[in-house]
N, CA, C and O atoms as a MOPAC input file, in Angstrom:
PM7 MOZYME 1SCF
protein

 N    134.16900 1    87.92500 1    90.19200 1
 C    133.85600 1    89.32500 1    89.96500 1
 C    132.75600 1    89.59600 1    88.93500 1
 O    132.31600 1    88.67500 1    88.24600 1
 N    132.29600 1    90.89400 1    88.82200 1
 C    131.58300 1    90.80200 1    87.96800 1
 C    132.41300 1    92.20100 1    87.36100 1
 O    132.82600 1    93.18200 1    87.98000 1
 N    132.46000 1    91.96900 1    86.32200 1
 C    132.24800 1    93.45900 1    85.27000 1
 C    131.93000 1    94.14400 1    84.65000 1
 O    131.42900 1    93.26900 1    83.94400 1
 N    131.68900 1    95.03600 1    84.12800 1
 C    130.85100 1    95.81000 1    83.73100 1
 C    130.35900 1    95.71300 1    82.95300 1
 O    129.84600 1    96.74700 1    82.52500 1
 N    130.03400 1    93.86600 1    81.83800 1
 C    130.02500 1    94.03500 1    80.53900 1
 C    128.49700 1    93.27100 1    80.83100 1
 O    128.33700 1    92.65700 1    81.88600 1
 N    127.55900 1    93.34800 1    79.96200 1
 C    125.91400 1    91.81900 1    80.12600 1
 C    126.06800 1    91.38400 1    81.41100 1
 O    127.19700 1    90.98900 1    81.70100 1
 N    125.15600 1    91.35000 1    82.32700 1
 C    125.16900 1    90.77300 1    83.35600 1
 C    126.54300 1    90.12000 1    84.38100 1
 O    126.58900 1    89.03500 1    84.96000 1
 N    127.32300 1    90.95000 1    84.34800 1
 C    128.00600 1    91.72000 1    85.22700 1
 C    127.92000 1    92.06200 1    86.75600 1
 O    128.72700 1    92.28100 1    87.66000 1
 N    126.98900 1    92.02300 1    86.65900 1
 C    126.48000 1    92.14700 1    88.47100 1
 C    127.17500 1    93.24900 1    89.14500 1
 O    127.43600 1    93.24500 1    90.34800 1
 N    127.44400 1    94.12800 1    88.38500 1
 C    128.23700 1    95.56000 1    88.55400 1
 C    127.06400 1    96.03400 1    89.89500 1
 O    126.35900 1    95.03700 1    90.05300 1
 N    126.77600 1    96.73600 1    90.52000 1
 C    126.04900 1    98.16700 1    91.43600 1
 C    126.48000 1    99.42300 1    91.56100 1
 O    127.56200 1    99.70500 1    92.07500 1
 N    125.57900 1   100.34700 1    91.05400 1
 C    126.20500 1   101.80600 1    91.89100 1
 C    125.35900 1   101.86500 1    93.28800 1
 O    124.14100 1   101.95700 1    93.13900 1
 N    125.64500 1   101.84100 1    94.06000 1
 C    125.27000 1   102.42700 1    94.83000 1
 C    125.24200 1   104.53500 1    95.57600 1
 O    126.18200 1   105.07000 1    96.16400 1
 N    124.01300 1   105.13100 1    95.27300 1
 C    124.32900 1   106.02100 1    95.37300 1
 C    123.89000 1   106.45600 1    97.02200 1
 O    123.16000 1   105.74100 1    97.70900 1
 N    124.57900 1   107.97100 1    97.57300 1
 C    124.25200 1   107.99600 1    98.68800 1
 C    123.58200 1   108.49600 1    98.43300 1
 O    123.56700 1   108.97100 1    97.29800 1
 N    122.41100 1   108.75700 1    99.48100 1
 C    121.86200 1   110.55400 1    99.26100 1
 C    122.37700 1   111.10000 1   100.68800 1
 O    122.84300 1   110.46200 1   101.63200 1
 N    122.16600 1   112.36800 1   100.55800 1
 C    122.01300 1   112.90200 1   101.84600 1
 C    121.67300 1   113.28900 1   102.86800 1
 O    120.46100 1   113.49300 1   102.79500 1
 N    122.44200 1   113.77400 1   104.85500 1
 C    121.74300 1   114.09300 1   105.51100 1
 C    120.53100 1   114.76900 1   105.02300 1
 O    120.53600 1   115.68600 1   104.20100 1
 N    119.39100 1   114.20700 1   105.63600 1
 C    118.09000 1   114.85000 1   104.69700 1
 C    117.93000 1   115.86000 1   105.92700 1
 O    117.56300 1   116.98100 1   105.57700 1
 N    118.07200 1   115.73700 1   106.88500 1
 C    117.77000 1   115.60300 1   108.30800 1
 C    117.67500 1   117.52600 1   108.63900 1
 O    116.73600 1   117.81200 1   109.38200 1
 N    118.18600 1   118.25200 1   108.35200 1
 C    117.88200 1   119.62700 1   108.23000 1
 C    117.16100 1   120.03800 1   107.28700 1
 O    117.01600 1   121.26000 1   107.31300 1
 N    116.47700 1   119.34300 1   106.18400 1
 C    115.72700 1   119.26000 1   104.98500 1
 C    114.13900 1   119.08900 1   106.04400 1
 O    113.23200 1   119.87500 1   106.32000 1
 N    114.42000 1   117.69100 1   106.38700 1
 C    112.96000 1   116.97200 1   107.51900 1
 C    112.78000 1   118.46400 1   108.35500 1
 O    111.78700 1   119.13300 1   108.06600 1
 N    113.58500 1   118.90600 1   109.22700 1
 C    113.43800 1   119.67600 1   110.45400 1
 C    112.79800 1   121.32000 1   109.23400 1
 O    112.08700 1   122.22100 1   109.68100 1
 N    113.17400 1   121.27700 1   108.15300 1
 C    112.98300 1   123.20100 1   108.39600 1
 C    111.65800 1   122.21500 1   107.28700 1
 O    112.02000 1   122.52700 1   106.15200 1
 N    110.49400 1   121.32500 1   107.13400 1
 C    109.52800 1   121.07300 1   106.48500 1
 C    107.81900 1   121.01700 1   107.68200 1
 O    107.53900 1   120.05800 1   108.40100 1
 N    107.44700 1   121.58300 1   107.62400 1
 C    106.59100 1   121.70500 1   108.34700 1
 C    105.44600 1   121.61400 1   107.44200 1
 O    105.33200 1   121.77400 1   106.22700 1
 N    104.49900 1   121.26400 1   108.52900 1
 C    101.88200 1   120.73200 1   108.25000 1
 C    101.40400 1   122.26500 1   108.55200 1
 O    101.34400 1   122.80200 1   109.65800 1
 N    101.23100 1   122.56500 1   107.87900 1
 C    100.11400 1   123.20100 1   108.45200 1
 C     98.85800 1   122.95700 1   108.02500 1
 O     98.71700 1   122.20200 1   107.06200 1
 N     97.65100 1   123.57700 1   108.69000 1
 C     96.61100 1   123.39900 1   108.86600 1
 C     95.74300 1   124.54300 1   108.88500 1
 O     96.21400 1   125.63300 1   109.21000 1
 N     94.27700 1   124.40400 1   108.51000 1
 C     93.52000 1   125.69200 1   108.23000 1
 C     92.44000 1   125.06100 1   109.70600 1
 O     92.47400 1   123.88200 1   110.05800 1
 N     91.81500 1   125.81200 1   110.18900 1
 C     91.55100 1   124.55600 1   111.81100 1
 C     90.22900 1   125.09800 1   111.69200 1
 O     90.19300 1   124.95000 1   112.91400 1
 N     88.49400 1   125.84500 1   111.25700 1
 C     87.37500 1   126.06700 1   112.80100 1
 C     87.43800 1   126.57100 1   113.44500 1
 O     86.75600 1   125.82700 1   114.15000 1
 N     87.81000 1   127.85800 1   114.49400 1
 C     88.03100 1   127.63200 1   116.49200 1
 C     86.88900 1   127.59400 1   116.32600 1
 O     86.89300 1   128.82300 1   116.39000 1
 N     85.65800 1   127.31900 1   116.13400 1
 C     84.70500 1   126.56800 1   117.72600 1
 C     84.51700 1   126.17000 1   117.38000 1
 O     83.36400 1   126.46500 1   117.06800 1
 N     85.07600 1   124.53400 1   116.54700 1
 C     84.62000 1   123.18800 1   116.12300 1
 C     86.41400 1   122.03200 1   116.23100 1
 O     86.68400 1   120.94800 1   116.74700 1
 N     87.15500 1   122.99200 1   115.48600 1
 C     88.63200 1   122.13500 1   115.47300 1
 C     88.71000 1   121.71400 1   113.99700 1
 O     89.79600 1   121.48900 1   113.46300 1
 N     87.42600 1   121.60100 1   113.28600 1
 C     87.17200 1   121.18000 1   111.64700 1
 C     88.21300 1   121.18500 1   111.11000 1
 O     88.66900 1   122.19900 1   111.63900 1
 N     89.36100 1   120.68000 1   110.13300 1
 C     89.81600 1   120.99000 1   109.37000 1
 C     89.31900 1   121.47200 1   108.52500 1
 O     88.29500 1   120.88700 1   108.17200 1
 N     89.63900 1   122.56100 1   107.83600 1
 C     89.28200 1   123.38200 1   107.16000 1
 C     90.49200 1   122.50800 1   105.26300 1
 O     90.64300 1   121.73400 1   104.31800 1
 N     90.82900 1   123.44700 1   105.99500 1
 C     92.56400 1   122.24900 1   104.63300 1
 C     93.96700 1   122.12500 1   105.06200 1
 O     94.42700 1   122.95200 1   105.84900 1
 N     94.55000 1   121.33600 1   104.69100 1
 C     96.01900 1   120.99800 1   104.78000 1
 C     96.96300 1   120.66100 1   103.75800 1
 O     96.85000 1   120.05100 1   102.69500 1
 N     98.34000 1   121.45100 1   104.60100 1
 C     98.80400 1   120.80800 1   103.16700 1
 C    100.43100 1   121.53700 1   103.84100 1
 O    100.44400 1   122.02400 1   104.97100 1
 N    101.78000 1   121.50300 1   102.90700 1
 C    103.23200 1   121.86900 1   103.97400 1
 C    103.62700 1   122.79400 1   103.57800 1
 O    103.29700 1   123.43700 1   102.58100 1
 N    104.61500 1   123.01400 1   104.54900 1
 C    104.97300 1   124.40300 1   104.15800 1
 C    106.44400 1   124.24200 1   104.81900 1
 O    106.59600 1   123.27300 1   105.56300 1
 N    107.55200 1   125.12500 1   104.60500 1
 C    109.08800 1   125.45200 1   104.61100 1
 C    109.30100 1   126.51500 1   105.70600 1
 O    109.17600 1   127.73000 1   105.85500 1
 N    109.65600 1   125.51500 1   106.33600 1
 C    110.48600 1   127.48900 1   107.26700 1
 C    111.98400 1   127.99800 1   106.50400 1
 O    112.94200 1   127.30200 1   106.16900 1
 N    111.81200 1   129.22700 1   106.39700 1
 C    112.64500 1   130.26600 1   105.47200 1
 C    113.58800 1   131.09300 1   106.57700 1
 O    114.78800 1   131.28700 1   106.37900 1
 N    112.91400 1   131.53000 1   107.70600 1
 C    114.15800 1   132.36900 1   108.58000 1
 C    113.96800 1   131.54500 1   109.67000 1
 O    113.31300 1   130.51700 1   109.83600 1
 N    115.05900 1   132.56900 1   110.75200 1
 C    115.11900 1   131.54100 1   111.58600 1
 C    114.14800 1   132.22500 1   113.20400 1
 O    114.25400 1   131.80700 1   114.35800 1
 N    112.97200 1   133.74500 1   112.49800 1
 C    112.12900 1   133.77200 1   113.07700 1
 C    110.95400 1   132.60800 1   113.51300 1
 O    110.52400 1   132.54400 1   114.66400 1
 N    110.34000 1   131.37900 1   112.04000 1
 C    109.84400 1   131.08400 1   112.29900 1
 C    108.48400 1   131.11500 1   111.27300 1
 O    107.42000 1   130.52900 1   111.47200 1
 N    108.81200 1   131.89900 1   110.21800 1
 C    108.01700 1   132.67500 1   108.73600 1
 C    108.27800 1   131.73300 1   107.97100 1
 O    109.28100 1   131.84000 1   107.26600 1
 N    107.15900 1   130.11000 1   107.85700 1
 C    107.02500 1   129.43800 1   106.84700 1
 C    106.45800 1   129.96300 1   105.21700 1
 O    105.59200 1   130.82800 1   105.08400 1
 N    107.03100 1   129.36300 1   104.23000 1
 C    106.46900 1   129.91300 1   102.97800 1
 C    105.46300 1   127.85300 1   102.66500 1
 O    105.55000 1   126.63400 1   102.81200 1
 N    104.79700 1   128.80400 1   102.26000 1
 C    103.17600 1   127.46400 1   102.11100 1
 C    103.08100 1   128.41600 1   100.61300 1
 O    103.75600 1   129.35000 1   100.17900 1
 N    101.78100 1   127.59300 1   100.04700 1
 C    100.90100 1   127.89700 1    98.88100 1
 C    100.29600 1   128.02400 1    99.44600 1
 O    100.02400 1   127.67400 1   100.59400 1
 N     99.53500 1   129.18000 1    97.96500 1
 C     98.37000 1   129.71700 1    98.70400 1
 C     96.20000 1   129.27400 1    98.58100 1
 O     95.06500 1   129.67400 1    98.84200 1
 N     97.05100 1   128.16400 1    97.96700 1
 C     95.75100 1   127.42100 1    97.82900 1
 C     95.30900 1   126.92500 1    99.60600 1
 O     94.12600 1   126.91900 1    99.94800 1
 N     95.77900 1   126.76500 1   100.01600 1
 C     95.83400 1   127.11200 1   101.49500 1
 C     95.09700 1   127.22000 1   102.15400 1
 O     94.68300 1   126.29300 1   102.85100 1
 N     94.46100 1   128.91100 1   102.19300 1
 C     93.77500 1   130.35200 1   102.73300 1
 C     92.43000 1   130.46800 1   101.55800 1
 O     91.33800 1   131.00900 1   101.73200 1
 N     92.77700 1   129.99400 1   100.74200 1
 C     92.22400 1   130.86800 1    99.51500 1
 C     91.20600 1   129.17100 1    98.70800 1
 O     91.67800 1   128.04000 1    98.81700 1
 N     90.21700 1   129.38900 1    98.18200 1
 C     89.55800 1   128.39200 1    97.29200 1
 C     89.93900 1   128.91000 1    96.46700 1
 O     90.02000 1   130.13800 1    96.48500 1
 N     90.46100 1   127.90600 1    95.03700 1
 C     90.60600 1   127.53100 1    94.16600 1
 C     89.25100 1   128.30800 1    92.99900 1
 O     89.12200 1   129.26500 1    92.23500 1
 N     88.58200 1   127.30600 1    93.44800 1
 C     87.10100 1   127.07800 1    93.02200 1
 C     86.13800 1   128.81700 1    92.99700 1
 O     85.62700 1   129.46800 1    92.08600 1
 N     86.26100 1   129.01200 1    94.38100 1
 C     85.20600 1   129.79700 1    94.39000 1
 C     86.17500 1   131.39500 1    94.49600 1
 O     85.62100 1   132.46600 1    94.24700 1
 N     87.70000 1   131.30600 1    94.91000 1
 C     88.18700 1   132.34700 1    95.34300 1
 C     87.84500 1   132.81800 1    97.07500 1
 O     88.60600 1   133.48000 1    97.78100 1
 N     86.64100 1   132.32500 1    97.43700 1
 C     87.14100 1   132.53400 1    98.85500 1
 C     88.32400 1   132.68300 1   100.34700 1
 O     89.29600 1   131.96500 1   100.58200 1
 N     88.03800 1   133.33200 1   100.79400 1
 C     89.35700 1   132.98600 1   101.69700 1
 C     89.03500 1   131.54900 1   102.77300 1
 O     87.97700 1   130.93100 1   102.65600 1
 N     90.05000 1   131.16400 1   103.75100 1
 C     89.14000 1   130.66300 1   104.16800 1
 C     87.56900 1   129.39600 1   104.26600 1
 O     86.74000 1   129.36800 1   105.17500 1
 N     87.59500 1   128.77900 1   103.41300 1
 C     86.16400 1   127.62500 1   102.60000 1
 C     85.04800 1   129.97200 1   103.12000 1
 O     84.15200 1   130.01400 1   103.96300 1
 N     85.29800 1   130.68000 1   102.71700 1
 C     83.88500 1   131.46600 1   103.26900 1
 C     83.97200 1   131.98700 1   104.50900 1
 O     83.35200 1   133.04500 1   104.61800 1
 N     84.89100 1   131.36800 1   106.13500 1
 C     85.73500 1   131.60100 1   107.24700 1
 C     85.70700 1   132.84800 1   107.37500 1
 O     85.98000 1   133.14900 1   106.21300 1
 N     85.55200 1   134.07600 1   108.04600 1
 C     85.75800 1   135.26800 1   108.26700 1
 C     87.71000 1   134.40200 1   109.22500 1
 O     87.91600 1   133.25000 1   109.60600 1
 N     88.53300 1   135.47900 1   109.24900 1
 C     90.29500 1   135.37600 1   110.02500 1
 C     89.73600 1   134.80200 1   111.72600 1
 O     90.12700 1   133.89600 1   112.46300 1
 N     88.69900 1   135.80300 1   111.83500 1
 C     88.65800 1   135.85300 1   112.71700 1
 C     87.90300 1   134.16200 1   113.28400 1
 O     88.06200 1   133.59700 1   114.36600 1
 N     87.38100 1   133.88300 1   112.51800 1
 C     86.52400 1   132.02400 1   112.86600 1
 C     87.24800 1   131.39500 1   111.91400 1
 O     86.86600 1   131.25700 1   110.75200 1
 N     88.89200 1   130.77300 1   112.61300 1
 C     89.82800 1   129.54200 1   111.39700 1
 C     91.20300 1   130.07600 1   112.91200 1
 O     91.01600 1   130.92900 1   113.77900 1
 N     92.32500 1   129.29200 1   112.73300 1
 C     93.13300 1   129.08400 1   113.00400 1
 C     94.26000 1   128.22400 1   112.33400 1
 O     94.09200 1   127.01700 1   112.16000 1
 N     95.73900 1   129.04900 1   111.85500 1
 C     95.86900 1   128.11200 1   111.54200 1
 C     97.30500 1   127.12000 1   112.32800 1
 O     98.06500 1   127.66800 1   113.12600 1
 N     97.40000 1   126.23100 1   112.08600 1
 C     98.39700 1   125.70100 1   113.03900 1
 C     99.61400 1   124.80900 1   112.57100 1
 O     99.47800 1   124.06900 1   111.59700 1
 N    100.50200 1   124.86300 1   113.09200 1
 C    102.08600 1   123.88100 1   112.37000 1
 C    102.63400 1   123.08900 1   112.56300 1
 O    103.75300 1   123.52200 1   112.83500 1
 N    102.63000 1   122.30300 1   112.61000 1
 C    103.19500 1   120.78300 1   113.07900 1
 C    104.45100 1   120.40900 1   112.26600 1
 O    104.24500 1   120.07500 1   111.09900 1
 N    105.81700 1   120.41700 1   112.74600 1
 C    106.59600 1   119.82300 1   113.34400 1
 C    107.55200 1   118.57300 1   113.52400 1
 O    107.40300 1   117.80300 1   114.47300 1
 N    108.56600 1   118.40400 1   112.54500 1
 C    109.34200 1   116.85300 1   112.14000 1
 C    109.49400 1   116.15300 1   113.58300 1
 O    109.55800 1   116.97500 1   114.49700 1
 N    109.53400 1   115.40800 1   113.79900 1
 C    109.98800 1   114.49700 1   114.99900 1
 C    110.80200 1   113.49200 1   114.48200 1
 O    112.00200 1   113.65300 1   114.70600 1
 N    110.46900 1   112.45600 1   113.82500 1
 C    110.77600 1   111.13000 1   113.30400 1
 C    110.33400 1   110.58500 1   112.33700 1
 O    109.11000 1   110.60500 1   112.21000 1
 N    111.16500 1   109.89400 1   111.29200 1
 C    110.01700 1   109.21700 1   111.04200 1
 C    109.94900 1   108.34500 1   110.75800 1
 O    110.26700 1   107.81000 1   109.69600 1
 N    109.26400 1   107.76800 1   112.14500 1
 C    108.27300 1   107.05000 1   112.63000 1
 C    107.22700 1   107.82200 1   113.07100 1
 O    106.07000 1   107.45100 1   112.87200 1
 N    107.58900 1   109.31000 1   113.90100 1
 C    106.35500 1   109.41800 1   114.93800 1
 C    105.83400 1   110.74600 1   113.73100 1
 O    106.60900 1   111.16800 1   112.87300 1
 N    104.50500 1   111.21300 1   113.88300 1
 C    103.86000 1   111.98100 1   113.52100 1
 C    104.35100 1   114.00700 1   113.80600 1
 O    104.86700 1   114.88100 1   114.50300 1
 N    103.90000 1   113.75600 1   113.03300 1
 C    104.12500 1   116.25100 1   113.02100 1
 C    103.22900 1   115.43900 1   115.15300 1
 O    102.41900 1   114.66200 1   115.66000 1
 N    104.28900 1   116.48400 1   115.43400 1
 C    103.55700 1   117.20000 1   116.54700 1
 C    102.62700 1   119.13300 1   116.34600 1
 O    102.54200 1   119.91200 1   115.39600 1
 N    102.35500 1   119.15500 1   117.13000 1
 C    101.59900 1   120.18600 1   116.46600 1
 C    102.21400 1   120.70900 1   117.21600 1
 O    102.47800 1   119.97900 1   118.17200 1
 N    102.64600 1   121.76400 1   117.28400 1
 C    103.53400 1   122.68500 1   118.75100 1
 C    103.12100 1   124.32100 1   118.36100 1
 O    103.20000 1   125.06100 1   119.34100 1
 N    102.66000 1   125.04500 1   116.98200 1
 C    102.56000 1   126.63800 1   117.13600 1
 C    100.95000 1   126.69100 1   116.06500 1
 O    100.58800 1   126.02800 1   115.09300 1
 N    100.27300 1   127.89900 1   116.90100 1
 C     99.49500 1   128.92000 1   115.74300 1
 C    101.24900 1   129.50600 1   115.37100 1
 O    102.36800 1   129.65200 1   115.86300 1
 N    100.33300 1   129.69600 1   113.97800 1
 C     99.85700 1   130.31900 1   113.21100 1
 C     99.61500 1   131.89600 1   112.43900 1
 O     98.54700 1   131.92700 1   111.82700 1
 N    100.18700 1   132.81600 1   112.38900 1
 C     99.01700 1   133.80500 1   111.37500 1
 C     99.49200 1   134.53900 1   110.53000 1
 O    100.70800 1   134.70300 1   110.62800 1
 N     98.60200 1   135.44100 1   109.10900 1
 C     99.12500 1   135.02700 1   107.83800 1
 C    100.21600 1   136.40000 1   107.89000 1
 O    100.23300 1   137.06000 1   108.92900 1
 N    100.87500 1   136.69000 1   107.04500 1
 C    102.15400 1   138.12600 1   106.93300 1
 C    101.44000 1   138.26900 1   105.48600 1
 O    101.52300 1   139.40400 1   105.01800 1
 N    100.95800 1   137.59900 1   104.93000 1
 C    100.72000 1   137.74100 1   103.74000 1
 C     98.93200 1   138.93000 1   104.05400 1
 O     98.18600 1   138.77600 1   105.02100 1
 N     98.70100 1   140.10600 1   102.78200 1
 C     98.03500 1   140.97900 1   103.68400 1
 C     96.49300 1   139.73200 1   102.29400 1
 O     96.57700 1   139.02000 1   101.29300 1
 N     95.52700 1   140.17600 1   103.11500 1
 C     94.90700 1   139.02800 1   102.90400 1
 C     94.20200 1   139.73700 1   100.82700 1
 O     93.62600 1   138.92900 1   100.09700 1
 N     94.39800 1   140.89900 1   100.45800 1
 C     94.25400 1   141.44100 1    99.60700 1
 C     94.77800 1   140.73400 1    98.95000 1
 O     94.08200 1   140.14900 1    98.12000 1
 N     96.65800 1   140.35800 1    99.00900 1
 C     97.48100 1   139.71400 1    98.11800 1
 C     96.57800 1   138.28000 1    97.48000 1
 O     96.28100 1   137.85500 1    96.36300 1
 N     96.34100 1   137.81000 1    99.07100 1
 C     95.85800 1   136.22500 1    98.38700 1
 C     94.97700 1   136.40400 1    98.15900 1
 O     95.24800 1   136.30400 1    99.35500 1
 N     93.56000 1   136.69400 1    97.72000 1
 C     92.74600 1   136.62800 1    96.49100 1
 C     93.03300 1   137.17900 1    95.82900 1
 O     91.90500 1   137.41800 1    95.39800 1
 N     94.04800 1   138.07800 1    94.81500 1
 C     94.44400 1   138.38500 1    93.36700 1
 C     94.37700 1   137.47900 1    93.09700 1
 O     94.87600 1   136.52300 1    93.69000 1
 N     93.47600 1   137.43600 1    91.70000 1
 C     93.66500 1   136.12300 1    91.31900 1
 C     94.77200 1   136.78300 1    89.30600 1
 O     94.85700 1   137.97400 1    89.00600 1
 N     95.21500 1   135.93300 1    88.64000 1
 C     96.14100 1   135.91700 1    87.44300 1
 C     95.41000 1   136.02400 1    86.57900 1
 O     94.69900 1   135.22900 1    85.96400 1
 N     95.71200 1   137.76500 1    86.48900 1
 C     94.75900 1   138.37400 1    85.23000 1
 C     95.59300 1   138.51500 1    83.38900 1
 O     95.26000 1   139.27300 1    82.47800 1
 N     96.77700 1   137.41100 1    83.41100 1
 C     97.46700 1   137.17800 1    82.33900 1
 C     96.89000 1   136.09200 1    80.60000 1
 O     97.67700 1   135.96500 1    79.66200 1

């Protein structure tokens, strides 16, 4: 019998919620060169609409050091690939090509505060 006192052996088990919906909404995002397939940046994102809009961080597209978009490559020289969750034991499945919806000028704006 485990009491609540010191050395009593009572454990509280916390049951995690079903994470399946969150896992399905989480995607991998890579920016790669169209001519060679070399990955320029990689990160994650989250599906935010049934239309397939993905919210991700601007640093995937704009260099924090230089402010250059796509590491200096033109938008026509890169592809954005989206990978989806398959299973905990499996890698993401690269399933979609994406295009930026945010205007390029907005992505390169700097916070001047």
